[in-house]
C-alpha positions as a printed NumPy array, in Angstrom:
array([[-18.618,  -3.378, -27.21 ],
       [-15.286,  -3.993, -28.963],
       [-14.157,  -1.886, -31.898],
       [-14.883,  -3.655, -35.191],
       [-12.632,  -3.155, -38.207],
       [-13.085,  -4.254, -41.794],
       [ -9.976,  -6.326, -42.403],
       [ -8.935,  -6.434, -46.068],
       [ -7.029,  -9.641, -45.318],
       [-10.21 , -11.536, -44.394],
       [-12.714,  -9.337, -46.289],
       [-14.876,  -9.22 , -43.162],
       [-15.46 ,  -7.035, -40.132],
       [-13.567,  -8.365, -37.147],
       [-13.425,  -7.502, -33.47 ],
       [-10.178,  -5.671, -32.865],
       [ -7.917,  -7.538, -30.44 ],
       [ -4.533,  -5.857, -29.939],
       [ -1.288,  -7.776, -29.694],
       [ -0.688,  -6.127, -26.338],
       [ -3.714,  -5.175, -24.278],
       [ -4.314,  -1.432, -24.142],
       [ -1.75 ,  -0.669, -26.853],
       [ -2.151,  -0.215, -30.607],
       [  0.658,  -0.329, -33.155],
       [ -0.494,   1.593, -36.244],
       [  1.421,   2.165, -39.477],
       [  0.212,   4.264, -42.399],
       [  2.1  ,   4.571, -45.684],
       [  3.16 ,   8.184, -45.989],
       [  4.019,  10.275, -49.05 ],
       [  6.781,  10.002, -51.578],
       [  8.088,  13.518, -51.206],
       [  8.631,  14.922, -54.701],
       [  5.587,  17.202, -55.068],
       [  2.602,  18.637, -53.207],
       [  0.056,  15.999, -52.178],
       [ -3.345,  15.888, -53.89 ],
       [ -6.572,  15.695, -51.913],
       [ -6.767,  11.917, -52.379],
       [ -3.471,  11.538, -50.516],
       [ -4.919,  13.528, -47.635],
       [ -7.91 ,  11.215, -47.228],
       [ -5.754,   8.663, -45.427],
       [ -3.976,  11.29 , -43.322],
       [ -7.305,  12.775, -42.172],
       [ -9.136,   9.479, -41.647],
       [ -6.372,   7.672, -39.773],
       [ -5.963,  10.683, -37.511],
       [ -9.536,   9.901, -36.41 ],
       [ -8.701,   6.189, -36.049],
       [ -5.799,   7.026, -33.774],
       [ -7.859,   9.527, -31.748],
       [-10.774,   7.12 , -31.271],
       [ -8.493,   4.343, -30.072],
       [ -6.969,   6.768, -27.583],
       [-10.392,   7.987, -26.4  ],
       [-11.289,   4.323, -25.965],
       [ -8.446,   3.936, -23.469],
       [ -5.57 ,   2.733, -25.651],
       [ -2.024,   3.946, -26.048],
       [ -1.343,   4.319, -29.782],
       [  2.056,   4.301, -31.442],
       [  1.389,   5.827, -34.856],
       [  4.056,   5.672, -37.555],
       [  3.729,   7.674, -40.786],
       [  6.777,   7.518, -43.022],
       [  8.401,   9.711, -45.636],
       [  9.729,   7.973, -48.74 ],
       [ 12.684,  10.247, -49.432],
       [ 14.54 ,   8.161, -52.018],
       [ 12.637,   7.252, -55.18 ],
       [ 12.822,   7.447, -58.989],
       [ 10.453,  10.453, -59.065],
       [ 12.567,  12.338, -56.536],
       [ 15.732,  11.574, -58.497],
       [ 14.101,  12.649, -61.776],
       [ 13.011,  15.988, -60.295],
       [ 16.457,  16.523, -58.749],
       [ 18.142,  15.897, -62.12 ],
       [ 15.76 ,  18.306, -63.838],
       [ 16.638,  21.018, -61.325],
       [ 20.33 ,  20.12 , -61.161],
       [ 20.293,  19.612, -57.395],
       [ 20.916,  16.762, -54.968],
       [ 17.941,  14.472, -54.327],
       [ 17.924,  15.443, -50.653],
       [ 17.14 ,  19.047, -51.669],
       [ 13.914,  17.844, -53.305],
       [ 12.904,  15.46 , -50.528],
       [ 13.559,  17.943, -47.72 ],
       [ 11.707,  20.691, -49.593],
       [  8.572,  18.614, -50.012],
       [  8.688,  17.176, -46.501],
       [  8.581,  20.781, -45.316],
       [  5.75 ,  21.595, -47.736],
       [  3.757,  18.571, -46.607],
       [  4.183,  19.529, -42.976],
       [  2.863,  23.031, -43.737],
       [ -0.3  ,  21.46 , -45.183],
       [ -0.524,  18.939, -42.346],
       [ -0.325,  21.729, -39.768],
       [ -3.018,  23.738, -41.578],
       [ -5.3  ,  20.738, -41.187],
       [ -4.725,  20.743, -37.443],
       [ -4.032,  17.013, -37.317],
       [ -2.286,  15.475, -34.334],
       [  1.435,  14.886, -34.733],
       [  2.409,  11.264, -35.395],
       [  4.498,   9.329, -32.902],
       [  7.194,   8.734, -35.526],
       [  7.88 ,  10.128, -39.006],
       [ 10.768,   7.972, -40.214],
       [ 12.614,   8.721, -43.439],
       [ 13.81 ,   5.853, -45.597],
       [ 17.334,   7.284, -45.747],
       [ 17.573,   7.067, -41.952],
       [ 17.016,   3.283, -42.017],
       [ 19.42 ,   2.112, -44.686],
       [ 21.377,  -0.207, -42.361],
       [ 18.118,  -1.814, -41.212],
       [ 16.966,  -2.227, -44.827],
       [ 20.212,  -3.918, -45.831],
       [ 20.025,  -6.236, -42.811],
       [ 16.416,  -7.095, -43.703],
       [ 17.379,  -8.031, -47.266],
       [ 20.299, -10.126, -45.984],
       [ 17.887, -12.108, -43.8  ],
       [ 15.552, -12.716, -46.76 ],
       [ 18.463, -14.058, -48.798],
       [ 19.542, -16.237, -45.862],
       [ 15.964, -17.561, -45.493],
       [ 15.907, -18.505, -49.204],
       [ 13.16 , -15.967, -49.878],
       [ 15.408, -13.82 , -52.086],
       [ 18.186, -14.281, -54.627],
       [ 20.973, -12.123, -56.037],
       [ 21.735, -11.519, -59.708],
       [ 24.393,  -9.033, -60.852],
       [ 24.214,  -6.968, -57.676],
       [ 20.393,  -6.894, -57.747],
       [ 18.306,  -8.699, -55.135],
       [ 14.857, -10.097, -55.977],
       [ 12.198, -11.555, -53.722],
       [ 11.219, -15.069, -54.852],
       [  7.432, -15.265, -54.712],
       [  7.568, -18.967, -55.596],
       [  9.229, -19.477, -52.206],
       [  6.337, -17.76 , -50.433],
       [  3.275, -19.965, -51.088],
       [  0.842, -17.504, -49.488],
       [  1.663, -14.726, -51.949],
       [ -1.575, -13.067, -53.068],
       [ -3.538, -13.635, -49.842],
       [ -4.218,  -9.921, -49.256],
       [ -5.207,  -8.97 , -52.798],
       [ -6.671, -12.394, -53.665],
       [ -4.49 , -12.427, -56.765],
       [ -3.873, -15.802, -58.357],
       [ -0.309, -16.172, -59.635],
       [ -1.372, -18.28 , -62.624],
       [ -3.831, -15.565, -63.644],
       [ -1.194, -12.874, -63.172],
       [  1.277, -14.703, -65.371],
       [ -1.36 , -15.423, -68.003],
       [ -2.202, -11.735, -68.13 ],
       [  1.42 , -10.604, -68.418],
       [  1.666,  -8.149, -71.333],
       [  4.873,  -6.237, -70.725],
       [  8.363,  -7.542, -71.311],
       [  9.909,  -8.615, -68.016],
       [ 13.472,  -9.03 , -66.815],
       [ 14.486, -12.433, -68.18 ],
       [ 16.842, -12.901, -65.243],
       [ 13.916, -13.266, -62.846],
       [ 12.854, -16.732, -61.783],
       [  9.232, -15.553, -61.839],
       [  7.972, -12.503, -63.755],
       [  6.381, -11.187, -60.543],
       [  9.514, -11.435, -58.421],
       [ 10.136,  -7.903, -57.188],
       [ 13.231,  -5.862, -56.419],
       [ 14.564,  -5.584, -52.871],
       [ 17.865,  -3.913, -53.741],
       [ 19.074,  -2.482, -57.041],
       [ 22.402,  -1.175, -58.282],
       [ 22.506,   2.612, -58.54 ],
       [ 23.033,   4.361, -61.846],
       [ 25.461,   7.207, -62.355],
       [ 24.318,  10.35 , -60.564],
       [ 21.845,   8.523, -58.328],
       [ 21.958,   8.339, -54.528],
       [ 23.625,   5.12 , -53.385],
       [ 24.64 ,   3.173, -50.31 ],
       [ 27.226,   0.455, -49.763],
       [ 25.77 ,  -3.047, -49.415],
       [ 26.972,  -6.663, -49.638],
       [ 25.748,  -6.621, -53.261],
       [ 27.496,  -3.42 , -54.266],
       [ 26.583,   0.266, -54.374],
       [ 22.853,   0.656, -54.714],
       [ 19.552,   1.638, -53.181],
       [ 16.46 ,  -0.177, -51.915],
       [ 13.335,  -1.136, -53.78 ],
       [ 10.156,   0.641, -52.752],
       [  8.411,  -2.203, -50.892],
       [ 11.261,  -3.191, -48.591],
       [ 11.433,   0.284, -47.084],
       [  8.139,   0.092, -45.177],
       [  8.843,  -3.425, -43.941],
       [ 12.213,  -2.425, -42.503],
       [ 10.866,   0.689, -40.793],
       [  7.959,  -1.262, -39.304],
       [ 10.259,  -3.932, -37.897],
       [ 12.675,  -1.342, -36.493],
       [ 10.045,   0.838, -34.804],
       [  7.005,  -1.362, -34.131],
       [  8.324,  -4.922, -34.133],
       [  7.822,  -8.056, -36.193],
       [  4.013,  -7.989, -36.014],
       [  1.82 ,  -4.898, -35.916],
       [ -1.844,  -4.38 , -35.135],
       [ -3.022,  -2.165, -38.001],
       [ -1.549,  -1.221, -41.366],
       [ -3.396,   1.459, -43.323],
       [ -3.279,   2.964, -46.778],
       [ -5.249,   3.653, -49.93 ],
       [ -6.783,   0.786, -51.881],
       [ -4.3  ,   1.41 , -54.688],
       [ -1.577,   0.082, -52.37 ],
       [ -3.159,  -3.327, -51.78 ],
       [ -1.351,  -4.739, -54.806],
       [  1.506,  -4.894, -55.222],
       [  2.854,  -2.748, -52.366],
       [  1.079,  -4.21 , -49.338],
       [  1.058,  -7.69 , -50.816],
       [  4.818,  -7.458, -51.168],
       [  5.19 ,  -6.083, -47.645],
       [  3.481,  -9.196, -46.268],
       [  5.757, -11.473, -48.302],
       [  8.845,  -9.626, -47.066],
       [  7.711,  -9.383, -43.442],
       [  6.677, -12.992, -43.065],
       [  9.584, -14.195, -45.186],
       [ 12.029, -12.371, -42.929],
       [ 10.508, -12.802, -39.475],
       [  8.701, -16.147, -39.928],
       [  5.608, -14.791, -38.143],
       [  2.502, -12.817, -39.047],
       [  3.282,  -9.353, -40.409],
       [  0.056,  -7.483, -39.617],
       [ -3.236,  -8.494, -38.001],
       [ -5.583,  -5.888, -39.518],
       [ -5.346,  -4.163, -42.89 ],
       [ -7.464,  -1.025, -43.395],
       [ -7.764,   0.632, -46.806],
       [ -9.519,   3.862, -47.709],
       [-11.161,   4.321, -51.11 ],
       [-10.363,   6.809, -53.846],
       [-11.63 ,  10.344, -54.29 ],
       [-13.247,  11.085, -57.651],
       [-13.65 ,  14.525, -59.145],
       [-17.146,  14.961, -60.594],
       [-17.541,  11.203, -61.191],
       [-14.061,  10.802, -62.707],
       [-10.999,   9.342, -61.044],
       [ -8.362,  12.001, -60.415],
       [ -5.734,  11.753, -63.132],
       [ -2.967,  14.023, -64.377],
       [ -3.831,  13.012, -67.957],
       [ -7.395,  14.277, -67.471],
       [ -6.125,  17.342, -65.664],
       [ -8.488,  17.057, -62.693],
       [ -5.918,  16.569, -59.935],
       [ -6.351,  19.063, -57.085],
       [ -3.66 ,  19.449, -54.464],
       [ -4.653,  19.648, -50.842],
       [ -3.04 ,  23.075, -50.683],
       [ -4.979,  24.528, -53.619],
       [ -8.232,  23.173, -52.171],
       [ -7.491,  24.692, -48.769],
       [ -6.548,  27.995, -50.416],
       [ -9.773,  28.099, -52.425],
       [-11.989,  26.851, -49.608],
       [-10.75 ,  26.072, -46.105],
       [ -9.043,  23.175, -44.246],
       [-12.25 ,  22.629, -42.23 ],
       [-14.199,  22.05 , -45.43 ],
       [-11.703,  19.455, -46.689],
       [-11.855,  17.534, -43.395],
       [-15.633,  17.715, -43.176],
       [-15.887,  16.429, -46.749],
       [-13.73 ,  13.426, -45.875],
       [-16.085,  12.466, -43.053],
       [-19.216,  12.85 , -45.169],
       [-18.626,   9.412, -46.707],
       [-17.512,   6.144, -45.144],
       [-13.79 ,   5.615, -45.634],
       [-14.429,   2.446, -47.66 ],
       [-16.731,   4.323, -50.075],
       [-15.596,   6.334, -53.07 ],
       [-15.913,  10.024, -52.231],
       [-17.174,  11.909, -55.262],
       [-16.012,  15.498, -55.042],
       [-18.393,  17.936, -56.718],
       [-19.551,  21.522, -56.264],
       [-22.773,  20.247, -54.663],
       [-20.837,  18.05 , -52.245],
       [-18.549,  20.922, -51.291],
       [-21.521,  23.247, -50.764],
       [-23.258,  20.624, -48.612],
       [-20.169,  20.491, -46.407],
       [-20.061,  24.276, -46.173],
       [-23.731,  24.294, -45.185],
       [-23.154,  21.632, -42.529],
       [-20.187,  23.47 , -41.057],
       [-22.151,  26.712, -40.996],
       [-24.865,  25.035, -38.902],
       [-22.336,  23.917, -36.299],
       [-20.429,  27.202, -36.236],
       [-23.645,  29.255, -36.058],
       [-24.553,  27.326, -32.918],
       [-21.047,  27.814, -31.495],
       [-21.318,  31.533, -32.256],
       [-24.599,  31.718, -30.328],
       [-22.971,  29.804, -27.471],
       [-20.145,  32.329, -27.375],
       [-22.605,  35.249, -27.153],
       [-24.428,  33.552, -24.278],
       [-21.157,  32.872, -22.419],
       [-20.082,  36.499, -22.809],
       [-23.391,  38.118, -21.803],
       [-25.317,  35.796, -19.464],
       [-24.649,  35.742, -15.735],
       [-23.882,  32.552, -13.829],
       [-26.577,  31.408, -11.39 ],
       [-26.015,  29.233,  -8.34 ],
       [-29.241,  27.417,  -9.112],
       [-28.466,  26.826, -12.777],
       [-28.34 ,  23.303, -14.158],
       [-28.076,  21.78 , -17.593],
       [-31.499,  21.411, -19.196],
       [-32.564,  17.902, -18.209],
       [-33.847,  16.869, -21.634],
       [-30.759,  18.275, -23.35 ],
       [-28.42 ,  16.543, -20.888],
       [-30.119,  13.25 , -21.691],
       [-29.725,  13.906, -25.427],
       [-25.981,  14.416, -24.952],
       [-25.724,  11.033, -23.239],
       [-27.803,   9.372, -25.958],
       [-25.685,  11.011, -28.651],
       [-22.482,   9.845, -26.946],
       [-23.817,   6.304, -27.171],
       [-24.77 ,   6.755, -30.855],
       [-21.308,   8.038, -31.731],
       [-19.601,   5.247, -29.829],
       [-21.745,   2.671, -31.632],
       [-21.002,   4.291, -35.005],
       [-17.248,   4.562, -34.556],
       [-16.935,   1.143, -32.94 ],
       [-18.58 ,  -0.232, -36.094],
       [-15.703,   0.284, -38.545],
       [-15.579,   4.056, -38.068],
       [-18.958,   5.101, -39.438],
       [-18.32 ,   8.824, -39.728],
       [-21.632,   9.531, -41.472],
       [-23.577,   8.419, -38.397],
       [-21.172,  10.38 , -36.204],
       [-21.826,  13.61 , -38.116],
       [-25.59 ,  12.927, -38.028],
       [-25.454,  12.66 , -34.226],
       [-23.595,  15.982, -34.035],
       [-26.256,  17.648, -36.184],
       [-28.967,  16.25 , -33.922],
       [-27.374,  17.911, -30.894],
       [-26.953,  21.198, -32.805],
       [-30.649,  21.156, -33.809],
       [-31.71 ,  20.504, -30.212],
       [-29.514,  23.32 , -28.893],
       [-30.894,  25.753, -31.472],
       [-34.456,  24.715, -30.633],
       [-33.913,  25.767, -27.002],
       [-33.515,  29.354, -28.27 ],
       [-31.391,  30.214, -25.238],
       [-30.301,  33.586, -26.635],
       [-33.738,  34.879, -25.647],
       [-33.673,  33.303, -22.171],
       [-31.145,  35.393, -20.285],
       [-33.194,  35.182, -17.072],
       [-33.388,  31.381, -17.193],
       [-30.71 ,  30.122, -14.735],
       [-30.296,  26.967, -16.837],
       [-29.331,  28.799, -20.044],
       [-25.649,  29.312, -19.291],
       [-24.863,  25.8  , -17.928],
       [-26.782,  24.261, -20.847],
       [-24.773,  26.359, -23.293],
       [-21.49 ,  25.395, -21.647],
       [-22.459,  21.713, -21.78 ],
       [-23.251,  22.058, -25.504],
       [-19.986,  23.8  , -26.282],
       [-17.924,  21.313, -24.283],
       [-19.659,  18.403, -26.03 ],
       [-19.106,  19.806, -29.528],
       [-15.467,  20.631, -28.859],
       [-14.864,  17.152, -27.433],
       [-15.829,  15.587, -30.738],
       [-14.151,  18.434, -32.582],
       [-10.855,  17.387, -30.994],
       [-11.471,  13.829, -32.122],
       [-12.319,  14.824, -35.71 ],
       [ -9.856,  17.749, -35.864],
       [-12.859,  20.017, -36.553],
       [-14.715,  22.985, -35.01 ],
       [-11.545,  24.617, -33.67 ],
       [-11.844,  27.913, -35.545],
       [-13.104,  31.121, -33.933],
       [-16.818,  31.009, -34.926],
       [-17.343,  34.603, -36.084],
       [-14.156,  34.567, -38.139],
       [-14.954,  31.183, -39.71 ],
       [-18.516,  32.214, -40.622],
       [-17.078,  35.329, -42.281],
       [-14.625,  33.101, -44.194],
       [-17.514,  30.953, -45.434],
       [-19.377,  34.041, -46.651],
       [-16.313,  35.193, -48.56 ],
       [-15.958,  31.746, -50.139],
       [-19.593,  31.729, -51.283],
       [-19.402,  35.339, -52.53 ],
       [-16.587,  34.217, -54.84 ],
       [-18.332,  30.949, -55.749],
       [-21.524,  32.737, -56.804],
       [-19.779,  35.837, -58.178],
       [-21.847,  38.132, -55.97 ],
       [-21.315,  41.894, -56.123],
       [-21.196,  43.061, -52.485],
       [-21.95 ,  46.66 , -53.484],
       [-25.224,  45.577, -55.104],
       [-26.173,  43.516, -52.029],
       [-25.542,  46.408, -49.659],
       [-27.412,  48.842, -51.947],
       [-30.449,  46.537, -51.99 ],
       [-30.37 ,  46.134, -48.211],
       [-30.198,  49.924, -47.816],
       [-33.018,  50.344, -50.335],
       [-35.161,  47.855, -48.432],
       [-34.505,  49.59 , -45.104],
       [-35.426,  52.977, -46.555],
       [-38.591,  51.552, -48.127],
       [-39.608,  50.   , -44.814],
       [-38.935,  53.281, -42.998],
       [-41.214,  55.008, -45.519],
       [-43.777,  52.204, -45.203],
       [-43.381,  51.496, -48.89 ],
       [-43.952,  47.764, -48.45 ],
       [-44.119,  47.024, -52.168],
       [-40.652,  48.52 , -52.756],
       [-39.317,  46.7  , -49.687],
       [-40.662,  43.412, -51.058],
       [-39.018,  44.046, -54.437],
       [-35.629,  44.577, -52.763],
       [-36.149,  41.486, -50.61 ],
       [-37.018,  39.34 , -53.647],
       [-33.97 ,  40.588, -55.554],
       [-31.738,  39.676, -52.595],
       [-33.255,  36.204, -52.357],
       [-32.84 ,  35.734, -56.112],
       [-29.126,  36.505, -55.69 ],
       [-28.912,  33.82 , -52.986],
       [-28.735,  36.225, -50.048],
       [-30.236,  35.476, -46.628],
       [-30.614,  38.301, -44.138],
       [-32.073,  38.977, -40.733],
       [-32.802,  41.96 , -38.52 ],
       [-30.591,  42.195, -35.421],
       [-29.968,  44.777, -32.723],
       [-26.821,  45.694, -34.661],
       [-28.677,  46.159, -37.929],
       [-29.281,  43.836, -40.868],
       [-26.928,  40.844, -41.03 ],
       [-26.661,  38.938, -44.317],
       [-24.949,  35.849, -45.648],
       [-24.906,  33.789, -48.799],
       [-27.221,  30.805, -49.048],
       [-25.295,  27.616, -49.721]])
């Protein structure tokens, strides 16, 4: 079964056919590095890491390019405010992004080009557009002529007549068409600049990606990804530039992830509900952010709420509890020459492999993928192998479970934490979330134990009910009472 992708260009799911068999050329628009990235920015980074990994697991060699826009008005503004060179700002926030990226445990990209490293290629690209009569020069500024590219609007389905009719802001009267966009602009005093045939200046935003793609991946690429906010004008303009320059198709498949809302509202600085990836990971955990991203299909709006976060914590706890049990079995059970993987469980693993393949081959259905993982976890727990030390099949079955979970953990960049430590982290998160006083919990547990020792069942029940009312689960173990916070 071929991998199917929803192609924004055709608005349909299509069978993926690479330009070169067994190889995938993937480009994802990276950050403009002037501040910490918010969680919406990380949705693409996390999701397309899965896309890359699944293509590789499916037998493909993937060249994955994720750029840094390191020259931009926002970078210049911040540099001027701080009285430093723009490179100080861009390098600082590249480093900060990479700290966050590494915390997420995502696989390193094949290339992380910076715009400033490709200035010669950008200038050459613009020269070709002028030569091909797709761009024109006015007072040292170069504009793309959308009237000379009849297919403009084919990605976003924008109609130029409608765009012009809806024009409300004053536009540069020098432009031949109000929607002609800048390829190269003269620099102002104090701004970074480069020497070009049109004078000292710097590139427009859209041309940067097109030039880096051509330089690293070639004239035509397989997949271009990004958030839906980039469809117009950024990706629309990239197509116009790419096809206007190279006279061939720019990209075969366009994949766009949806927004993240905060409690049913779009994230907005004016509302004050923007959460950086770093602050989320500090408050919760990188695993929780990744798991949240996979809880909804990438083309669906992900509504971030306390309930949604707690559901993700609960789901992760189920997986890590099972991994913790597997670790105990591995450390205490003896290997048997006659041991084999439980036949029914082995068959479930094969069936679940097929379910996950079907889900991910169908436009990366991560919800079905997570459901299949939960099904395997439930089946492993139901075997209750911790109590079957004398069963020769317990240890090989446990190893098969752990290997299976970690295989998909590698693909999703999940389940890589040490189980006991991660479960303790979750408890600490929920203790803070529910403002639980640990001293009161431990006093109630002690009170219950004393009441049970004295056979004062009524007092023991009172302590138990108070613990449950606080949201505390507990169980008797050989090491005493273990408790955690209900999610």
